[in-house]
N, C-alpha and C positions, 0 to 999 in steps of 0.2 A: 535639395539633394543633388548630387553630381554623379558622374559615371564612376568615380572612385568610391563614393559611399555605397552605390548600388553593388559594386564589386565586393566591397568589404562585407556588406550585409549577406550577399550570396555565399561568400567563403565561410562565414561564421554560422550560417543557417543549418538547421537540421534538414537533411535530404532523406529520401526514402530508404537508402541503405542504412542511415543512422537510426531511423525509426525501426527497421527490421531488426537491427542489432539490439535495440532497447527492448523490443518485444521478447526476444530470446532471453535477455538477462532478467527481465521482470518475471517471465514465466518460470525460469529456473529458480528464482528466489521464492516464488509462491509454491513451487513444488517442494522445496526444502521445508518451508514453513508448514505446509500440509502434513508432511511426514512427521515433523517434530511435534505438531499439535496432536495428531492422532496417537502417537506414541505416548505423549504426556497424559492424554485423557485415559488411555488404557491403564497406565500406571496409577492414576488417581482412583480408578475403579478396581484396583488390586490385581491387575494382570500385566505380566512382563511380556508384552507382545509388541515387537517392532512393526511399525506400520509400513504398508507398501506404497509405491508411487501411485499418484492418481491415474485412473484409467477411464476410458470411454467418455461419458458425459461430464464427469468431474474434470478430467484433463482438458476437455474442450472449454468448459466454463472458465477455468483458470487462465487458459490462453486467450480466450475472448476478452476477458476484463483487462488482461495485459495489453492487448491490441488497442482497446479503448483508451487505456491510460497513456500508452506511448503516443498515440495521436494527439491526445489532449496536452501532454507535456510538451511535445514538439510544437504544436500550434501556439501555446502560451509563450514558449521560449522565443519562437520566431517573431512573434508580435512585440515582445519586450525588447528583443534585439533591435528591431527596426526603430522602435521608439528611442532606444539608447543612442543609436547611430545618428538619428535626427537631432537629438539634444547635443551630441558632440559636434555635429556640423554647424548648428546655430551658435555654439560657443566659440568655434574656430573654423570658419568656412575655408580657410587656407591650409588646414591641417593635412599632413602627408600620411603615408601608410604607417610610419613609426608612431605617429600621434594616435592613430586609431588602435594600433596594436597595443600600445601601452595602456591606453584608457580602457579598452575592452577587456584586456587581461585582468586588470584590477576589478572591473565590474563583474566579470565571470567568477573570480575568486570569492568576492563578497557574496554573490548570489548563491554559489554552491554551498557556502557555509550553512545556509538554512534550507535551501531547496532540496539538497541531497537527503537530508534528514527527513524532510516532509515526505518525499517520495518513498523512502524506505519504510517509514511508519505506515503510510497508506497501503503499500504493497503487503507488508506483514499482517496488518490488521484485517484487511479484507480476506486474505487467505485463511487466517486463523478463524475468523467468523464463519466462513463457509465450511471449513473442516469440522468445526464444532457442530454446526447444524447437521452435516451429513453423518457424523458419528452417532448422534442421538436419533436421527431418522432411521439409520440402519441397525440400531440397537434399541428397538422399541420397548424391550422389557425394562430398560433403565428409565426412570422418571426423574429427570434432573431438576434441580432448583439452582438459581444463579444469584450472585450479588455483583454489583459493579465494583471494579477493582478498588483497592483501598487508598489509592493515591488521592489526596484531598482535591475535590473538584473546584473549578474556578468558573467555568462557563455556566450559563443558565441551564442549558440542556443537560450537562453532566451533573449539576446539582439536583435537577429533577430526577434523573435516573438513580443517583445515589439514595435519594430520599425514598424511593420505592421499596428499598430494602430487598427482601427475598422475592424473586420473580420467576415466572415459568419460562420454558423454552419459547412459547408463542410470543411472549413479550420481548425476549431477546431477538427473535426473528424480525419483529416489527421495529426494533430500535437498534439497528446495526452499528457496528463500529468501523471506522472512527466516526465519532459524532460530529467532528469538525476538524479542520486542518490543525496538525500538530497535537491532536488529542491522544494522550498516552493510555487512556483507560481501556479496559476490556472486561468482558463478562467472565466471571470465574465460577466453576461448579462449586456448590456448597454441600458439604457433608456427603460426598459421593458414595453411593451404595456399592457393595461388592458385586461384580459381574460374574457370569459364568464364562470363564476365560476361553474355554474351547469353542464357545459359540460366538465370541465377541468379534464384531466386524471392525477391522482396522485397515480396510482397503488392500489387504494382502492376499 
């Protein structure tokens, strides 16, 4: 590696400001997923109740997992970036800034095509799982049953979950989604019972 490659790596790396910005974006996306999930669950149980924004411990949890994710995303990216710059240097140790700019731009575009989707899926799935758990925890009169989403499973873990058929909330809590990277499955309430709407908790 050279001074130029060290500078290029630094310029393209995630810094703390970038991580803080990512935390804010992930937290906001989870907040929106939380509201949508609780509103949908209320509707499934026969209640037209718009959900409120997460508060207290719920808001803290969603932010905390967003902080963890942002750090992990940044660390993974920075490591992959350095490896990529090293590969480019070995391929052409006389390459100039334009060489690295062109090659890294192509690499970033290709990486974003799958990584952005993976991050969005992880963010939505974890928020949806948590909102579902809190909905039924705070509405104990509702005894839910679940089935794994109807998308045909491919992975061994998803095949196992699908084969379980109808499961309890306890099983859902011990088998969280996503089951693996790029996993599109989720736990869906089965034959939801009518709730007492005026008593229904929706974080509002």
